[in-house]
Each structure stands twice: as structure tokens, then as C-alpha cells.
C-alpha positions in Angstrom: -20.5 25.2 28.6 -22.5 23.9 31.6 -23.0 20.1 32.0 -26.8 20.4 31.5 -26.4 22.3 28.3 -23.7 19.8 27.2 -26.0 16.7 27.6 -28.7 18.5 25.3 -26.1 19.1 23.0 -24.8 15.6 22.8 -28.2 14.2 22.6 -28.9 16.7 19.6 -25.8 16.1 18.1 -26.3 12.1 17.9 -29.3 12.9 15.8 -27.9 15.0 13.5 -24.7 12.7 12.9 -27.1 9.8 12.4 -29.0 11.9 9.6 -25.7 12.9 8.4 -24.2 9.3 8.3 -27.6 8.5 6.3 -26.9 11.1 3.6 -23.2 10.0 3.1 -24.0 6.5 2.8 -26.8 7.1 0.3 -24.2 9.4 -1.6 -21.6 6.8 -1.3 -24.0 4.1 -3.0 -25.5 6.4 -5.5 -21.5 6.9 -6.9 -20.8 3.4 -6.9 -19.4 3.4 -10.3 -17.2 6.2 -9.4 -15.5 4.1 -6.6 -11.8 4.2 -6.9 -9.8 0.9 -7.1 -7.7 1.9 -4.0 -11.0 1.3 -2.0 -12.0 5.0 -0.8 -15.6 4.5 -1.8 -15.7 1.5 0.2 -14.0 2.8 3.0 -16.6 5.9 3.0 -19.4 3.4 2.9 -18.0 1.1 5.9 -17.2 4.1 8.1 -20.9 5.2 7.8 -21.8 1.5 8.7 -19.8 1.5 11.6 -20.5 5.1 13.0 -24.2 4.5 12.6 -24.1 1.0 14.7 -22.3 3.1 17.1 -24.7 6.0 17.7 -27.5 3.7 17.6 -26.3 1.9 20.8 -24.9 4.8 22.1 -24.5 5.4 26.0 -27.4 7.9 26.8 -27.1 7.5 30.5 -23.2 8.4 30.9 -22.4 12.1 29.7 -18.7 11.5 29.6 -18.8 8.0 27.6 -21.2 9.5 25.1 -19.0 12.3 24.3 -16.4 10.1 23.7 -18.2 7.9 21.4 -19.2 11.2 19.5 -15.7 12.1 19.1 -15.1 8.4 17.9 -17.4 8.9 15.0 -16.7 12.4 14.0 -13.2 11.5 13.8 -13.9 8.4 11.7 -16.2 10.6 9.2 -13.5 13.3 8.9 -10.8 10.8 8.0 -13.1 9.2 5.4 -13.9 12.7 4.1 -10.4 13.6 3.0 -10.2 11.3 0.0 -10.0 12.9 -3.6 -13.2 10.3 -4.2 -14.9 12.3 -1.6 -14.1 15.6 -2.8 -14.8 14.8 -6.3 -18.1 12.8 -6.2 -19.3 13.1 -3.0 -19.1 16.8 -1.5 -20.6 18.3 -4.6 -24.2 16.4 -4.4 -26.9 18.6 -3.2 -29.1 17.4 -0.3 -32.6 17.2 -1.5 -34.6 16.6 1.9 -34.1 17.3 5.6 -32.7 20.0 7.7 -29.9 20.6 5.1 -32.1 20.7 2.1 -30.5 22.3 -0.9 -27.0 22.7 0.7 -23.9 20.6 -0.5 -23.1 17.5 1.0 -19.3 18.5 1.5 -20.2 21.9 3.0 -22.5 20.5 5.5 -20.2 17.6 6.5 -17.5 20.2 7.1 -19.5 22.2 9.2 -21.0 19.7 11.2 -17.9 18.1 12.4 -16.0 21.0 12.7 -18.7 22.3 15.0 -18.8 18.9 16.9 -15.2 18.9 17.4 -15.2 22.4 18.6 -17.7 21.7 21.6 -15.7 18.5 22.2 -12.5 20.0 22.6 -13.9 22.8 24.9 -15.1 20.2 27.1 -12.3 17.7 27.0 -11.5 18.0 30.8 -15.1 16.6 31.4 -14.8 13.9 28.8 -11.4 12.7 30.4 -13.2 10.8 33.0 -14.9 8.5 30.5 -11.8 6.8 29.5 -12.2 4.0 31.8 -16.1 3.6 30.9 -16.2 3.5 27.2 -16.5 0.3 25.8 -13.4 -1.3 24.2 -15.0 -1.5 20.9 -15.8 2.4 21.1 -12.1 2.9 21.9 -10.8 1.0 19.2 -13.1 3.1 17.0 -12.0 6.3 17.9 -8.7 7.9 17.1 -6.7 9.7 19.1 -7.4 13.7 18.6 -4.8 16.2 18.7 -5.8 19.6 20.0 -5.0 21.6 16.4 -5.2 18.6 13.8 -8.7 17.6 15.0 -10.2 21.0 14.8 -9.2 21.5 10.9 -12.1 20.7 9.2 -12.4 19.3 5.7 -11.6 21.6 2.6 -14.7 22.9 1.4 -16.3 23.1 -2.0 -14.5 26.2 -3.7 -12.5 27.4 -6.4 -9.2 25.7 -5.1 -8.2 22.9 -2.7 -4.9 21.6 -1.8 -3.1 18.8 -0.9 0.4 17.7 0.3 2.7 15.3 -2.0 6.0 14.3 -0.8 6.0 16.8 1.8 5.0 20.0 -0.4 1.8 22.0 -0.4 0.3 21.8 -3.7 -3.0 22.7 -5.8 -5.0 19.6 -5.6 -6.0 18.7 -9.4 -9.8 18.8 -9.6 -11.5 17.9 -12.6 -15.1 19.2 -13.8 -16.0 16.5 -15.6 -18.8 17.0 -17.9 -21.4 19.4 -17.7 -24.3 17.9 -16.0 -26.9 20.1 -17.6 -25.9 19.7 -21.1 -23.0 17.5 -21.2 -22.0 17.0 -24.8 -22.6 20.8 -25.5 -20.2 21.6 -22.5 -17.7 19.2 -23.7 -17.8 20.7 -27.4 -17.6 24.3 -25.8 -14.6 23.6 -23.5 -12.3 22.4 -26.7 -13.7 25.3 -28.6 -12.6 27.7 -25.8 -9.1 25.8 -25.5 -8.3 26.7 -29.1 -9.5 30.4 -28.6 -7.4 30.8 -25.5 -4.5 29.5 -27.4 -5.3 31.9 -30.4 -5.4 34.9 -27.9 -2.0 33.9 -26.0 -0.4 33.8 -29.4 -1.8 37.0 -30.5 -1.3 38.7 -27.2 2.4 37.7 -27.4 2.6 39.8 -30.5 1.2 42.8 -29.0 2.4 45.6 -26.9 -0.6 44.3 -24.4 0.3 44.2 -20.3 1.9 41.2 -19.3 -0.7 40.3 -16.9 -3.1 39.6 -19.5 -0.9 37.0 -21.2 -0.6 35.5 -18.0 -4.1 35.0 -16.9 -5.2 33.8 -20.4 -2.2 31.0 -20.1 -3.9 30.1 -17.0 -7.4 30.2 -18.7 -6.1 27.9 -21.4 -4.3 25.2 -19.1 -7.4 25.1 -16.9 -9.8 24.6 -19.8 -7.5 22.0 -21.6 -7.3 20.2 -18.3 -10.8 20.1 -17.3 -9.9 21.9 -14.1 -12.3 22.7 -11.4 -15.1 24.8 -13.0 -15.5 27.2 -10.1 -11.7 28.1 -10.7 -12.5 28.6 -14.2 -15.5 30.9 -13.5 -13.7 32.8 -11.2 -10.7 33.4 -13.3 -12.7 34.6 -15.9 -13.9 37.7 -13.7 -10.7 38.7 -13.8 -10.2 38.0 -17.7 -13.3 39.9 -18.5 -12.3 43.0 -16.4 -8.7 43.0 -18.0 -10.6 43.0 -21.2 -12.5 46.1 -20.6 -9.4 47.8 -19.1 -6.9 47.0 -21.9 -9.0 46.6 -25.3 -7.2 49.9 -26.2 -3.9 48.2 -26.2 -4.9 45.6 -28.9 -6.4 45.6 -32.4 -10.2 45.7 -32.8 -10.3 42.0 -34.2 -8.1 40.5 -31.1 -10.5 42.6 -28.8 -13.7 41.2 -30.1 -12.5 37.7 -29.9 -11.4 38.3 -26.3 -14.9 39.4 -25.3 -16.4 36.7 -27.2 -14.1 34.4 -25.4 -15.1 35.6 -22.0 -18.8 35.3 -22.6 -18.1 31.8 -24.0 -16.8 30.8 -20.6 -19.6 32.3 -18.7 -21.8 30.3 -20.8 -19.7 27.2 -20.3 -19.4 27.1 -16.5 -23.4 28.0 -16.4 -23.7 24.3 -17.5 -22.6 22.8 -14.3 -24.8 22.6 -11.2 -21.3 22.9 -9.2 -21.0 26.4 -10.3 -24.8 27.5 -9.8 -24.5 26.3 -6.2 -21.4 28.2 -5.6 -22.9 31.4 -7.0 -25.9 30.8 -4.7 -23.6 30.8 -1.7 -21.5 33.4 -2.7 -24.1 35.9 -2.7 -25.9 35.1 0.2 -23.8 37.6 2.5 -23.3 41.2 3.2 -19.7 42.6 2.6 -18.2 45.9 3.0 -15.6 47.8 1.4 -13.4 47.2 4.8 -14.1 43.6 4.7 -12.8 43.5 0.6 -9.8 45.7 1.5 -9.1 43.3 4.5 -9.5 40.2 2.7 -7.3 41.2 -0.2 -4.6 42.3 2.3 -4.7 38.9 4.1 -4.9 37.0 0.9 -1.7 39.0 -0.7 0.5 38.6 2.5 -0.4 34.9 2.5 1.1 34.7 -0.9 3.9 36.6 -0.4 4.7 34.3 2.5 4.2 31.1 0.6 6.7 32.2 -2.0 9.2 32.8 0.3 9.3 29.3 1.2 9.1 27.2 -2.2 10.8 24.2 -0.8 7.6 23.3 0.8 4.8 25.3 -0.8 4.5 24.7 -4.5 4.7 28.1 -6.5 1.1 27.0 -8.2 -0.2 27.7 -4.4 0.5 31.6 -4.2 -0.4 31.8 -7.9 -3.8 30.4 -7.3 -4.6 32.9 -4.9 -3.2 35.9 -6.6 -5.3 35.0 -9.6 -8.6 35.2 -7.4 -7.1 38.7 -5.9 -6.9 39.9 -9.4 -10.9 38.8 -9.9 -11.7 40.7 -6.8 -11.3 44.1 -9.0 -14.5 43.1 -10.6 -17.6 45.3 -10.0 -20.7 44.2 -8.9 -21.9 40.9 -8.1 -18.7 39.1 -10.3 -16.3 40.9 -7.4 -18.6 39.5 -4.8 -18.4 36.1 -5.9 -14.4 36.7 -6.2 -14.4 37.9 -2.5 -16.2 34.7 -1.5 -13.5 32.8 -3.5 -10.8 34.3 -2.1 -11.8 33.5 1.5 -12.8 30.0 0.9 -9.7 29.6 -0.6 -7.7 30.9 2.3 -9.8 28.7 4.5 -9.1 25.7 2.7 -5.4 26.3 2.6 -5.2 26.8 6.4 -7.4 23.9 7.0 -4.7 21.5 5.0 -1.9 22.9 6.5 -3.0 22.6 10.2 -4.6 19.0 9.4 -1.2 18.2 8.1 1.4 19.5 10.6 -1.1 20.3 13.6 -0.3 17.1 15.4 3.3 18.1 15.6 2.5 20.9 18.1 1.1 18.6 20.7 5.1 18.2 21.5 4.8 21.9 22.5 2.5 21.5 25.3 4.4 18.4 26.4 7.8 20.1 26.3 9.4 18.0 23.5 11.3 21.1 21.9 13.7 19.4 19.7 11.2 17.0 18.5 9.2 19.8 17.4 12.0 21.7 15.7 12.8 19.0 13.7 9.2 18.4 12.2 7.3 21.5 12.2 7.3 23.4 8.9 7.5 26.8 11.2 7.4 28.9 8.5 4.1 27.4 6.7 2.6 27.1 10.3 3.2 30.8 11.2 1.9 32.0 8.0 -1.2 30.0 7.9 -1.9 31.0 11.9 -1.6 34.6 10.7 -3.6 34.5 8.0 -6.2 32.7 10.3 -6.3 35.3 12.9 -6.3 38.2 10.5 -9.3 37.1 8.4 -11.2 35.2 10.9 -13.6 38.3 11.5 -14.7 38.8 7.8 -14.8 35.1 7.1 -17.4 34.6 9.9 -20.1 36.4 8.2 -18.7 35.7 4.4 -18.5 32.1 4.5 -20.1 31.4 7.9 -17.3 30.0 9.5 -15.9 30.4 13.0 -13.0 28.4 13.5 -10.2 30.4 12.1 -9.7 32.5 14.8 -9.5 29.9 17.7 -7.2 27.8 15.7 -4.9 30.5 14.5 -4.5 31.4 18.1 -4.0 27.9 19.4 -1.1 27.7 16.5 0.6 30.9 17.5 0.7 30.3 21.2 1.9 26.5 20.6 4.7 27.9 18.3 5.7 30.5 21.0 6.4 27.9 23.5 9.0 26.4 21.6 10.8 29.7 20.3 
């Protein structure tokens, strides 16, 4: 990018970040009652205040110094957006006004910060001259940015998100909370559906039905009982309904009728949540071909297979969550299209989490510290994520409107090759 264009980008990025900070600050105050005791809510609010102060007095005359200031702001916001509080209470909020009107705040934060870090990374040579002119308070505010980890965006709103606990990749628990359209009715429906799911599991076990039906219904019961992410429940219900139509001849008429009623009930339940409606709107706003669906299924199946081979670092729930979504892709029509979107978004989230967790270790590859890297990097997990990122990138670009996967996957593979 030429310096003239980079200067224009920097000025536009500054304005957009100020607007985004305002949205984040407003969301933090609107969810004040949800602030955790650990301080994540206060940390988000403080990060917004500091970032806004930095940008308001930003150095507009020196390009390199200004770029470094933006980098520091982006890193601080990205760090603040990693908390469970952010994902549960801030990310699902819909922006009401301005340039991002109608979009989920979490999606906007993810895309804007990722785009900014991408431009900054591509132009890092230009920025290096700023080290001696950046004000001390700005340098303290900015955190060190690693080539790979810094490009990994926050996880996006979707059916499944991930976390690392005790060094193991796991599915992050996400509670749906009360239905915001009809909270009392939604909670009554959820409890009824839990009982119905348990009844179906019990009666499936007594029949000769395909074992897949039992597994899917057990997953539905568990997710409903724990108020798991409503998007995951809705997507899993696609597979549930599709299996019902395929396997109804294997069970008695009363059980079949109960199963159909259950699937309809789940559809009505998830419709009580604005998160579900926002997801559905995003999941239908793209054109996909049969080749897209086939390629996404192949990448998802391969990733799940690779993750199963490394149970010591990837919890079995991680590949299983991907496989449940893959099962739903066989559903025809709009339901299958939403499932396709869900699979791509889930692969995007797991790749982002793996790279953000381990990406900084790859810096040692560029510096020649082979032994340090060999001792710390989880090779199999990083490699599986890198391959999945590269393979799904062309499809992800027009399905979930993201373009960071290919560059990050290729960077990781090159880095890994240097320490073989």
C-alpha cells in the first residue's frame, strides 16, 4: 500500500475506531448489572476510555507515530473483547444507529479489529521508524504485537465458541439466558422440551432405531437442560428434524409423532431469542454452491478427525460439536444453508482461538529459537488449524465475509516449516 493511501486509511480508521469505542462504552454501561465480580466489565469500560483519549489527541502529522497509536488501541480493545462477559452480554447487542446499524456489536468488533491489524501488519516496516517518536504513555498503552497472534480476531457470534482451560482446547459454555421476546414462555418451553427429550432418549434406546438418533437427542437434552447457546440448539435441531423424517419408519407411530412435535417445539423455542433471528439473517445473506457445501463438509470432517487424534490437547467435545453441525448440513433448503454458515463460523472460531493461544510461540521460528518452539508449540493442533484455515478460506470469504483465514494459515505453515 502506498504511503498516500496508508495515510488516508489511518485517518478513516481513527474515526471508525472512535465510533466503535463509543458503541462499546455504551454497551458496557447498558450491561452494568451483568458486570462480573472479576472486573471484566470495568476493564472494558476503562479500555474504551483510555483508547478514546489516545485517539482524540492522536498525532495527525506523523504517519508512523499515528499508526502505532492505532495499533495500541486495537490491541487493547482486542484484549478487552476476549472475556466471557463480552461474549455473553456485549457481543450479541445489535447496533441501532450509525454506519453499522443492524449489525451485532461482536461481529463489528471482530471484523474491524481484524482488518486494522491486517493493514498494520502489512505495513509494519513503515511503522518501525515510529518507535523513537511515539509518546511514552502511548508506548505503555500499546502491547507488543506478534505477527500471527495479533492477526487472530476475537471469536464471532455463532453456535459454538472455544476456550483453553488447563492447556486443553474446550467448548466454551454459553448460556442462552431468558428469551428476550417472551422470557416466561421461553423458560416454560425449555423445561418442557428437556422432559420430552429425556422421554425420546429413553424410548429410542428401547427400539431398533439408528444410534445416531440417540446421540443427537442426548445432545439436544443436554444443551436444553444447561441453557446452552440458543444458536447451537437451533442448528442441532436441523439434524434432529432431518433424522426424524429419514428414520420414522424404524419407530412406532406414537414415538414418531412425539419426535416431530419435539422438533417443532424447539423451532418455536429458539424463535423467542433475538440472537437466533440475527444469526438467521446473517446465515441467509450469501450465495453458496454445491461445491461450497462439499468443500466445507470435507474441511470440517478432516478438522474433526485431526482433533480426535490429539485428545490430550483437544477435548473430545470439540470435534463432536463440529460433527453435529456437519450432520445438519444435509438438511435441504434454508435450514441446510444456515447449517453451512454455522459450520464455517465454527471452524473460523476454533482456528482463531488456536492461533490467538499459540501464535506468539511461532515468533521463535522467525528468530531461530528452534528448541524453545519445539518445547512450547502444540504442533499437531497448530498444523490442523493452519490446514483447515487455508482449505476453507475461499469458501469462507463469501459465506461469512472474512478474508483473514488464508493469510494466517499460510503464515503458520511457513513458520512451522522453519522449525522442522
